[in-house]
Residue frames as a rotation matrix with the C-alpha (Angstrom) as fourth column:
MET 1
-0.728 0.257 0.636 2.55
0.674 0.438 0.595 -12.85
-0.126 0.862 -0.492 16.72
ALA 2
0.281 0.929 -0.242 -0.41
0.886 -0.348 -0.307 -10.41
-0.370 -0.128 -0.920 17.59
VAL 3
0.144 -0.362 -0.921 1.82
-0.081 -0.932 0.353 -7.40
-0.986 0.024 -0.164 17.01
ARG 4
-0.859 -0.496 0.128 2.67
0.056 0.157 0.986 -8.70
-0.509 0.854 -0.107 13.51
LEU 5
-0.397 0.813 0.427 -0.89
0.918 0.355 0.178 -9.28
-0.007 0.462 -0.887 12.74
ASP 6
0.522 0.491 -0.697 -1.79
0.485 -0.843 -0.231 -5.64
-0.702 -0.217 -0.679 13.88
ARG 7
-0.296 -0.695 -0.655 0.93
-0.249 -0.606 0.756 -4.31
-0.922 0.387 0.006 11.52
LEU 8
-0.860 0.113 0.498 -0.39
0.487 0.474 0.734 -6.53
-0.153 0.873 -0.463 8.68
ALA 9
0.088 0.995 0.036 -3.86
0.969 -0.078 -0.233 -5.14
-0.229 0.055 -0.972 9.27
ALA 10
0.239 -0.139 -0.961 -2.36
0.112 -0.979 0.170 -1.56
-0.965 -0.148 -0.219 9.18
LEU 11
-0.742 -0.656 -0.137 -0.68
-0.112 -0.079 0.991 -2.20
-0.661 0.750 -0.015 5.97
ARG 12
-0.732 0.499 0.464 -3.90
0.680 0.565 0.467 -3.62
-0.029 0.658 -0.753 4.45
GLU 13
0.007 0.845 -0.535 -6.29
0.654 -0.409 -0.636 -0.80
-0.756 -0.346 -0.555 5.45
PRO 14
-0.142 0.098 -0.985 -5.25
-0.436 -0.900 -0.027 1.73
-0.889 0.425 0.171 2.79
LEU 15
-0.937 -0.209 -0.281 -5.58
-0.349 0.493 0.797 -1.09
-0.028 0.844 -0.535 0.18
ALA 16
-0.369 0.894 0.256 -9.32
0.193 0.343 -0.919 -1.75
-0.909 -0.290 -0.299 1.12
GLY 17
0.548 0.776 -0.313 -11.26
-0.214 -0.233 -0.949 -2.25
-0.809 0.587 0.038 -2.11
LEU 18
0.177 -0.571 -0.801 -8.17
-0.982 -0.155 -0.106 -3.03
-0.064 0.806 -0.589 -4.28
VAL 19
0.961 0.072 -0.266 -7.20
-0.119 0.979 -0.164 -6.37
0.249 0.190 0.950 -5.68
VAL 20
0.336 -0.899 0.283 -4.04
-0.884 -0.197 0.423 -7.57
-0.325 -0.392 -0.861 -4.03
THR 21
0.420 -0.211 -0.883 -2.05
-0.560 0.705 -0.435 -10.28
0.714 0.677 0.178 -5.77
ASP 22
0.922 -0.151 -0.358 -0.44
0.349 0.727 0.592 -13.23
0.171 -0.670 0.722 -3.94
LEU 23
-0.052 -0.970 0.238 2.89
0.824 -0.176 -0.538 -11.66
0.564 0.168 0.808 -4.55
GLU 24
-0.263 -0.050 0.964 1.81
-0.238 -0.964 -0.115 -8.31
0.935 -0.260 0.241 -3.14
HIS 25
0.798 0.564 0.212 0.23
-0.363 0.169 0.917 -10.07
0.481 -0.809 0.339 -0.15
ARG 26
0.673 -0.553 -0.491 3.42
0.706 0.679 0.202 -11.88
0.222 -0.482 0.847 0.59
VAL 27
-0.376 -0.771 0.514 5.36
0.508 -0.636 -0.581 -8.62
0.775 0.043 0.631 0.39
LEU 28
0.246 0.576 0.779 2.78
-0.484 -0.624 0.614 -7.08
0.840 -0.528 0.125 2.90
GLU 29
0.949 0.092 -0.302 3.39
0.171 0.656 0.736 -10.05
0.266 -0.749 0.606 5.17
TRP 30
0.087 -0.993 -0.075 7.25
0.890 0.111 -0.442 -9.51
0.447 -0.028 0.894 4.80
LEU 31
-0.301 -0.170 0.938 6.84
-0.030 -0.982 -0.187 -5.76
0.953 -0.085 0.291 5.61
ALA 32
0.587 0.719 0.372 4.76
-0.373 -0.167 0.913 -6.54
0.719 -0.674 0.171 8.59
GLY 33
0.669 -0.457 -0.586 7.71
0.692 0.671 0.267 -8.28
0.271 -0.584 0.765 10.19
TRP 34
-0.244 -0.819 0.519 9.72
0.504 -0.564 -0.654 -5.02
0.829 0.102 0.550 10.13
ASP 35
-0.736 -0.008 -0.677 9.75
0.650 -0.290 -0.703 -2.58
-0.190 -0.957 0.219 13.15
VAL 36
0.187 0.954 -0.233 6.91
0.823 -0.281 -0.494 -0.27
-0.537 -0.099 -0.838 13.94
GLY 37
-0.017 -0.227 -0.974 8.65
-0.178 -0.958 0.227 2.88
-0.984 0.177 -0.024 12.60
THR 38
-0.938 -0.345 -0.016 9.24
-0.090 0.199 0.976 1.17
-0.334 0.917 -0.217 9.12
VAL 39
-0.562 0.786 0.257 5.69
0.826 0.548 0.130 -0.13
-0.039 0.285 -0.958 8.96
ALA 40
0.172 0.620 -0.765 4.35
0.585 -0.690 -0.427 3.28
-0.792 -0.374 -0.482 10.01
VAL 41
-0.474 -0.414 -0.777 6.14
-0.365 -0.711 0.601 5.02
-0.801 0.569 0.186 7.13
MET 42
-0.986 0.153 0.065 4.87
0.135 0.512 0.848 2.47
0.097 0.845 -0.525 4.56
VAL 43
-0.266 0.944 -0.195 1.37
0.913 0.182 -0.365 2.82
-0.309 -0.275 -0.911 6.01
GLY 44
0.099 0.281 -0.955 1.47
0.164 -0.951 -0.262 6.58
-0.981 -0.131 -0.140 5.58
LEU 45
-0.761 -0.360 -0.539 2.83
-0.459 -0.288 0.840 6.37
-0.458 0.887 0.054 2.04
LEU 46
-0.799 0.551 0.240 0.00
0.601 0.714 0.360 4.04
0.027 0.432 -0.902 1.14
HIS 47
0.081 0.892 -0.445 -2.57
0.832 -0.307 -0.462 6.28
-0.549 -0.333 -0.767 2.61
ARG 48
-0.063 -0.116 -0.991 -1.17
-0.142 -0.982 0.124 9.36
-0.988 0.148 0.045 1.04
SER 49
-0.956 -0.232 -0.178 -0.83
-0.213 0.132 0.968 7.75
-0.201 0.964 -0.176 -2.47
ARG 50
-0.506 0.842 0.186 -4.42
0.857 0.516 -0.002 6.54
-0.097 0.159 -0.983 -2.28
ALA 51
0.320 0.636 -0.702 -5.55
0.585 -0.716 -0.381 10.13
-0.745 -0.289 -0.601 -1.63
GLY 52
-0.444 -0.586 -0.678 -3.28
-0.151 -0.697 0.701 11.66
-0.883 0.413 0.221 -4.42
GLU 53
0.410 0.568 -0.713 -4.05
-0.709 -0.294 -0.641 12.30
-0.574 0.769 0.282 -7.96
PRO 54
0.766 -0.190 0.614 -3.49
0.397 0.891 -0.219 9.51
-0.506 0.411 0.758 -10.64
LEU 55
-0.100 -0.954 -0.282 -0.13
-0.099 -0.272 0.957 9.63
-0.990 0.123 -0.067 -12.29
VAL 56
-0.908 -0.197 0.369 -1.25
0.257 0.434 0.863 8.15
-0.330 0.879 -0.344 -15.45
ASP 57
-0.525 0.753 -0.397 -4.10
-0.850 -0.441 0.289 8.93
0.043 0.489 0.871 -18.03
ILE 58
-0.101 0.576 0.812 -6.93
-0.404 0.722 -0.562 6.22
-0.909 -0.385 0.160 -17.47
ASP 59
0.826 0.540 -0.165 -7.49
-0.322 0.211 -0.923 5.98
-0.463 0.815 0.348 -21.18
ASP 60
0.725 -0.651 -0.227 -3.86
0.005 0.334 -0.943 5.62
0.689 0.682 0.245 -22.00
PRO 61
0.956 -0.274 -0.103 -1.96
0.143 0.130 0.981 4.25
-0.255 -0.953 0.164 -18.91
TRP 62
0.184 -0.977 0.111 1.47
0.976 0.195 0.093 4.80
-0.112 0.091 0.990 -20.75
ARG 63
-0.132 -0.165 0.977 0.93
0.457 -0.885 -0.088 8.45
0.880 0.435 0.193 -20.98
PHE 64
-0.715 -0.062 -0.697 1.35
0.696 -0.169 -0.698 10.46
-0.074 -0.984 0.164 -17.85
ALA 65
0.356 0.925 0.137 -1.82
0.922 -0.371 0.113 12.60
0.155 0.086 -0.984 -17.00
PRO 66
-0.250 -0.447 0.859 -1.34
0.324 -0.874 -0.361 16.38
0.912 0.188 0.364 -17.31
ARG 67
-0.390 0.010 -0.921 -1.02
0.910 -0.149 -0.387 18.40
-0.141 -0.989 0.049 -14.04
């Protein structure tokens, strides 16, 4: 159980400061049950996406932002 909690904490870390819905939380709990390699890939993706540029225009979220 402790390992699963460690994985869940790792998945939550890059989401700090964001509102996480109940459904999203359940998905994070589900992902935490996967093997360490899979969780590590997801954590890496979350961290990199958080550091990246927005894909949408803040004023018009249906329009992609120029690059």
